[in-house]
C-alpha positions as CSV (number, residue, x, y, z in Angstrom):
1,M,-7.0,-6.7,36.9
2,I,-8.0,-10.2,38.5
3,H,-8.6,-10.9,34.2
4,D,-5.5,-9.6,33.1
5,S,-3.5,-11.6,36.5
6,M,-5.4,-15.1,35.0
7,D,-4.1,-14.6,31.2
8,S,-0.6,-13.4,32.3
9,A,-0.8,-17.0,34.4
10,K,-1.6,-19.0,31.6
11,K,1.0,-17.4,29.4
12,K,3.9,-18.3,31.7
13,T,5.0,-21.9,32.7
14,S,4.9,-22.8,36.4
15,C,9.0,-22.8,35.7
16,G,8.7,-18.9,34.4
17,M,9.4,-20.1,30.9
18,A,7.4,-18.5,27.6
19,S,4.8,-20.2,26.6
20,P,4.2,-21.5,23.3
21,A,2.1,-18.5,22.1
22,E,5.1,-16.4,23.1
23,K,7.3,-18.2,21.8
24,Q,5.5,-18.7,18.2
25,Q,4.9,-14.8,18.1
26,Q,8.9,-14.3,19.2
27,Q,9.7,-16.3,16.2
28,M,7.2,-14.1,13.6
29,Q,9.2,-10.9,15.3
30,D,12.3,-12.7,14.5
31,M,11.0,-13.0,10.8
32,M,9.8,-10.0,10.3
33,Q,12.7,-8.5,11.9
34,E,15.2,-10.4,9.1
35,T,12.8,-9.3,6.1
36,L,12.1,-5.8,6.4
37,S,16.0,-5.4,7.1
38,K,16.4,-6.5,3.3
39,I,14.4,-3.8,2.2
40,K,15.5,-0.2,2.1
41,N,12.4,1.9,1.2
42,K,9.0,0.8,2.8
43,I,6.3,3.0,0.8
44,F,2.7,3.0,2.7
45,V,0.0,4.3,-0.1
46,M,-2.8,5.6,2.0
47,S,-5.9,7.8,1.7
48,G,-8.9,9.0,3.5
49,K,-11.5,7.9,1.6
50,G,-12.3,4.9,-0.8
51,G,-12.9,5.9,-4.6
52,V,-9.6,7.8,-5.2
53,G,-7.8,5.9,-7.2
54,K,-5.0,4.9,-4.2
55,S,-4.6,1.4,-5.3
56,S,-4.4,2.0,-9.0
57,I,-1.6,4.4,-8.0
58,A,-0.3,1.9,-5.8
59,A,0.0,-0.5,-8.4
60,N,1.4,1.9,-11.0
61,L,3.9,3.7,-8.6
62,A,5.6,0.1,-8.0
63,T,5.5,-0.7,-11.7
64,G,6.7,2.7,-12.7
65,L,9.6,1.6,-9.9
66,A,10.4,-2.0,-11.3
67,D,10.7,-0.5,-15.0
68,K,13.3,1.9,-13.8
69,G,15.5,-0.6,-12.5
70,F,14.4,-1.0,-8.6
71,K,14.0,-4.2,-7.0
72,T,10.5,-3.0,-5.9
73,G,7.3,-5.6,-3.8
74,L,4.1,-4.6,-3.7
75,M,2.4,-5.5,-1.0
76,D,-1.8,-5.5,-1.0
77,V,-3.1,-5.6,3.0
78,D,-6.5,-4.4,2.1
79,L,-8.0,-7.4,3.3
80,H,-11.3,-7.1,2.4
81,G,-11.5,-5.2,-1.0
82,P,-8.0,-6.5,-2.5
83,S,-7.9,-4.9,-5.8
84,I,-4.0,-4.9,-7.0
85,A,-4.2,-8.6,-8.3
86,T,-7.4,-7.7,-11.1
87,I,-5.1,-4.5,-11.8
88,M,-1.8,-6.4,-11.8
89,G,-3.1,-9.6,-13.8
90,L,-2.9,-12.0,-11.0
91,D,-3.9,-15.4,-11.6
92,G,-3.7,-18.8,-9.3
93,M,-2.2,-19.1,-6.0
94,L,0.9,-18.0,-4.5
95,G,3.7,-20.6,-4.7
96,I,5.9,-21.4,-1.9
97,S,9.9,-21.4,-1.5
98,P,11.6,-24.7,0.2
99,N,12.1,-22.7,3.4
100,R,8.2,-22.8,3.2
101,K,7.8,-19.0,2.7
102,L,5.4,-17.7,0.6
103,L,6.7,-16.5,-3.2
104,P,5.5,-13.2,-4.5
105,Y,3.7,-13.3,-8.1
106,K,6.8,-12.3,-10.3
107,Y,5.3,-9.6,-12.1
108,S,8.3,-8.7,-13.6
109,D,12.4,-9.6,-13.4
110,N,12.4,-6.5,-10.6
111,L,8.7,-6.5,-9.2
112,G,7.2,-9.3,-6.9
113,V,3.4,-9.0,-5.8
114,V,1.4,-10.1,-2.6
115,S,-2.6,-10.0,-2.4
116,M,-5.0,-11.4,-0.5
117,Q,-6.7,-12.5,-3.3
118,S,-3.6,-14.9,-4.3
119,L,-4.7,-16.4,-1.2
120,M,-8.2,-17.3,-1.9
121,Q,-9.7,-20.2,-4.1
122,D,-12.7,-17.9,-4.8
123,A,-12.3,-14.1,-5.8
124,D,-15.1,-13.3,-4.8
125,Q,-15.5,-14.7,-1.2
126,A,-15.9,-12.3,1.8
127,V,-13.2,-12.1,4.6
128,I,-15.3,-11.3,7.5
129,W,-12.4,-11.2,10.3
130,R,-12.0,-9.1,13.2
131,G,-8.9,-6.7,13.8
132,P,-6.5,-9.4,15.8
133,A,-6.9,-11.6,12.6
134,K,-6.2,-9.1,10.4
135,A,-3.3,-7.8,12.5
136,G,-2.1,-11.6,12.2
137,M,-2.4,-12.0,8.3
138,I,-0.4,-8.4,7.9
139,Q,2.3,-9.6,10.1
140,Q,1.9,-13.4,8.1
141,F,2.9,-10.8,4.8
142,V,6.2,-9.2,5.8
143,G,7.7,-12.2,8.0
144,Q,6.4,-15.6,6.3
145,V,6.7,-14.1,2.2
146,E,10.1,-14.6,0.8
147,W,10.3,-10.7,-0.3
148,G,14.4,-11.0,-0.3
149,N,16.6,-7.8,-1.1
150,L,14.4,-4.7,-2.0
151,D,14.7,-1.3,-2.8
152,F,10.9,-0.2,-2.4
153,L,8.1,-2.0,-0.5
154,I,5.1,-0.4,-1.6
155,I,2.1,-1.1,0.7
156,D,-1.3,-0.5,-0.7
157,A,-3.6,0.1,2.6
158,P,-7.7,-0.1,2.8
159,P,-9.1,3.5,3.0
160,G,-9.5,5.3,6.1
161,T,-7.3,4.7,9.5
162,G,-8.3,1.5,11.2
163,D,-7.0,-1.6,12.4
164,E,-5.1,-2.4,9.0
165,P,-3.2,0.7,8.7
166,L,-2.3,1.0,12.5
167,T,-1.3,-2.6,12.4
168,V,1.2,-1.6,9.0
169,V,2.9,1.4,11.3
170,Q,3.1,-0.9,14.4
171,T,4.5,-3.7,12.3
172,I,6.9,-2.0,9.8
173,R,8.9,1.1,12.2
174,D,10.4,3.0,9.6
175,A,7.7,3.4,6.8
176,K,6.8,6.1,5.4
177,A,3.2,7.7,3.9
178,V,2.4,8.8,0.1
179,V,-1.3,10.1,1.0
180,V,-3.7,10.2,-2.2
181,T,-6.5,12.5,-2.4
182,T,-8.9,14.2,-5.1
183,P,-9.2,17.3,-5.7
184,Q,-13.1,18.1,-3.9
185,E,-13.5,18.9,-0.3
186,V,-15.5,15.7,0.4
187,A,-11.8,14.0,-0.1
188,L,-9.7,16.4,1.1
189,S,-11.7,16.4,4.7
190,D,-10.9,12.8,4.9
191,V,-7.5,13.1,3.4
192,R,-6.4,16.0,6.3
193,K,-7.9,12.9,9.0
194,S,-5.3,10.1,7.1
195,I,-2.3,13.0,7.5
196,N,-3.2,14.3,10.9
197,F,-3.1,10.2,11.8
198,C,0.6,9.8,10.3
199,E,1.5,12.8,12.7
200,T,-0.2,11.0,15.8
201,V,1.6,7.5,15.2
202,K,5.1,9.2,14.1
203,L,4.6,8.2,10.3
204,P,6.6,10.6,8.2
205,V,5.1,11.8,4.8
206,V,6.7,11.5,2.1
207,G,3.7,13.6,0.2
208,L,0.8,14.1,-1.0
209,I,-0.4,13.1,-4.7
210,E,-3.8,14.8,-6.4
211,N,-5.5,11.9,-8.7
212,M,-8.1,12.7,-10.9
213,G,-7.6,16.3,-11.5
214,P,-8.2,18.2,-15.1
215,F,-7.4,16.9,-18.0
216,K,-7.2,17.9,-21.5
217,C,-10.4,17.1,-23.3
218,P,-9.4,15.1,-26.7
219,G,-11.2,16.5,-28.9
220,C,-10.6,20.4,-28.4
221,D,-8.1,20.6,-26.2
222,H,-9.9,22.0,-23.6
223,V,-9.1,21.4,-19.9
224,I,-12.2,20.1,-17.7
225,A,-11.7,19.7,-13.8
226,L,-14.6,17.2,-13.2
227,F,-13.3,17.3,-9.6
228,K,-12.2,20.9,-8.9
229,S,-8.7,21.5,-8.9
230,G,-5.8,22.6,-6.7
231,G,-7.2,21.2,-3.7
232,G,-4.7,18.8,-3.2
233,A,-1.9,21.3,-3.9
234,K,-3.6,23.7,-0.8
235,T,-4.0,20.9,1.5
236,A,-0.2,20.1,1.3
237,E,0.6,23.4,2.1
238,A,-1.7,23.9,4.4
239,M,-0.8,20.7,6.5
240,N,3.1,21.2,5.6
241,I,3.7,18.5,3.6
242,P,5.2,18.0,0.3
243,F,3.0,17.9,-2.4
244,L,4.0,15.4,-5.6
245,G,1.5,16.1,-8.1
246,T,-1.3,16.5,-9.9
247,L,-2.4,13.3,-12.0
248,P,-5.0,14.2,-14.7
249,F,-8.2,12.4,-15.1
250,S,-7.6,9.5,-18.2
251,P,-10.3,6.6,-18.6
252,A,-7.5,4.9,-20.2
253,V,-6.1,4.0,-16.7
254,V,-10.1,2.3,-15.9
255,I,-9.6,0.8,-18.6
256,A,-6.0,-0.5,-18.3
257,S,-6.2,-1.6,-14.8
258,D,-9.3,-3.8,-16.0
259,D,-7.4,-5.7,-18.4
260,G,-4.3,-6.4,-15.7
261,T,-1.7,-4.4,-17.6
262,P,-0.7,-0.8,-15.3
263,I,-1.4,2.2,-17.5
264,I,2.7,3.5,-17.1
265,T,3.5,0.0,-18.9
266,K,0.9,0.0,-21.3
267,D,0.9,3.4,-22.3
268,R,4.0,5.8,-21.3
269,A,2.7,8.7,-23.4
270,N,-0.5,8.7,-22.0
271,D,-0.7,12.1,-19.5
272,F,-1.8,10.2,-16.5
273,S,2.1,8.1,-17.2
274,V,4.1,11.5,-18.0
275,A,2.4,12.9,-14.9
276,L,3.0,9.6,-12.8
277,D,7.1,9.4,-14.0
278,K,7.4,13.1,-12.5
279,I,6.1,12.2,-9.3
280,I,7.9,9.2,-9.3
281,G,11.6,11.0,-9.9
282,N,9.9,12.7,-6.6
283,I,9.4,10.1,-4.5
284,V,12.9,8.5,-5.1
285,K,14.6,12.1,-4.4
286,S,13.0,12.4,-1.2
287,V,13.9,8.8,0.1
């Protein structure tokens, strides 16, 4: 209690006016509010564990929406393992606008991208930050970036239910979640925790996407299920959330991501692209 009182005293001047730190925080809040007021739909792409293809889905989702004519932003807040820059083929640092805000990397006329990697001189540099520093950077990605008027802001978050997802939810109050999983039980167990996280923090869930589902053998058309099948649909039904669809396992997605061109633009006839296009349609209808 004594510590709290001392902190309160430090934050206020003797005449009761706000301290410089409080003024700075209020200024950030005002900038975030101004930015978010220009964005119609904020979609938070999350997963219970890593390795389920969440970032590649976020990148392809943003690209697919932009290709359909929606003004779209893609924000990578996976501060420790940003992969959006690689998937989208981003190179170099972000620019600065005349009013001293960061300019998103212009991937296309309808798509702007911001990633932690775009702010680092060395792409292999480790980000060793505690919670408050990470929260501050996420707030800057919202308030100090010139996003402009958007139909969709796709937010690629790190896996799990830690500092970054919680900060995004607290910063962007009207965001909605798209949850990504793979069919096997080890992933489904973690994704159920993510869905419960959404329920706890009052984050509406647009639906669940099952990634790396069954696919046709290119040689004989026999259907192969590397990671089982149907688990995503069953989990969505059990957790009472919409099931958005299954995306087939496709090595072409990995190749396209490494090449810096999302598969939905590179090969629209690919089974993954066709399935994702239907999922995008379901998301647009939902929001």
